[in-house]
N, C-alpha and C positions, 0 to 999 in steps of 0.2 A: 492547578498549574502550572503558573504560564507558559507560555509557548517560548523556546529556544532555536539557534537557524546556527546551520554546520555547512561549508564551504564545502561542495565537490568542485575538486579540481582536472576530474575523469571521470570516464564513464563506468571502469573496473570499483572507481571509489564512491560513484552514485550507489553501485552495485552492493557495494560492501555497507552503505549505509542502511540500505536496504533487509540485510543480512542479520546486521543488528540491532536493528530494530527486531526483528521476526525471537531473535535472541532471547531475548529483553522480555517480550510478551511471550513466546510460551513457557519460559519460566516459571511465570505466573502461575500455568497449568487449569488455562480459563480458556473459552472461546471467547472472540475479537473482532474486530472489523474496522478495519481500518481506509477511510475517506483521503483520497487522493487528489487536489486539484493541480494546473499549471495549460501552462498553454500546449498548444502543439508542440510534439521534438523538445518539451521539457526534462525529459529522462522517469513519464514517471509508470513502462513496461520495463524499462531497468531498473527501479530502485522495486517493483515486485519481483522482479530475477531472483534478486537478492535476498526478498523477504522469504518468498516460497523457497530457498535453499536452505532456509533454516528450519526448512522441513520436508526435509530431503529430495525434494523434489529438484530433479536440472533446469539450470535458467535455460537451455534449447528449449525443453519443452514449456516453457512459458516464451509466449506468442505475443501480440494485440492481437485481443478477442474483438475488435471494431466485427468482424464481419459473425465471428460466433455467441456476444452478446456478454453468454454467462457460460466458463471454462470447471466445470472440475476436478480435480485430482485426490486420488486417493494415497494419502496419508493421513498420518494420526495427529492431531485432529482432520479433521479433511478442509480441503485447502481448494475455495473458490474464485476465483478470477475473473471482477465481473467489468466490463465495457461500456460506460454510456455512450463514448461519441456518437453515434446513430442515434439515439432515446432522443426525442422528445415526446414534451408532455407526459401529464398524469398519465394519462391511457393509456403509453406506453409504459412505460413504468410499471400498471399495473398488468400489465399482459403477459412481460414478460417474466415477472414473478418477485423483481428484485427485494422484497421486503421480507420474504421468505429468508433469501442469505440471509441479512441485516440481522447480529443477535442469534443466531443460527447455534447447532452446535460445532462449528470448526470456526475456519480462520476467513474473512473475507475482507478481500481489497478490491476496492473499489477507487476505477478511475474516472475520471471526468465527475468526479461528487458531485460539484457543481447544476446537474441535472437533475436530481435526487428534488424534491417538493421541499422537503426537508432535512435537515442533518441529524438524526438524534443522539440524543443525548447518550454518554461514557465511552465512544469512537472514542478511536486516534486523527486526529487532521494532518497529514501530509503535505503541507503544499509544495512545491518546485518552480521556480525561475533560472530563465535561461540569463548569466552575467557574465558571456564570453564566448569563444569556438563550444572551447568539454567545459568550461566551470559554471555549478549551477548555486543555488543557493536554496537551500532546505529549508524549510522550517516543520519542526514539529509539536504538536498542541498532545499533550492526554501523558505524556511518558513525562517520568520526571528527569529532568537535567544528572543529578548528580547517578543515578541508576544509570543514566545513559554515559556517560565519562569511566560508569566503577566497568558497564560491558565491554569498551574499548579495552582497556587494561587488563580486563584476562582474553582477548581476540591477539594484543598483541603477543 
């Protein structure tokens, strides 16, 4: 599947894009991992708030996990929010057990995925970039663009 781009003009639209992705992947009924890339302030955590809401987790319950590193949520399937901002090097990745969460029994969203020593095949990659005050470009890879647009139609 080739990557496709969407444009968000607000925090709400970025969160909504995350929810749409969550709903789409939830429909598949299997565990998955989402790798998020982007500079500081690009909207990764906002996107994860929307993603988590597709699994019944309130957006207010999702925070930047920079100090916690891995947050686990009771949902069906389980939701894991991993923030690698403060992680450097393979030894640190091993010590936190990040590889146990990738392709686990639940949904794993990994912020700062560029800090991983490798990105396993089969996950969904989401790259966010700042293109204005509240405007973001979001590139999604690993999801069929037609399914994405069909999901939008059902949400409207």
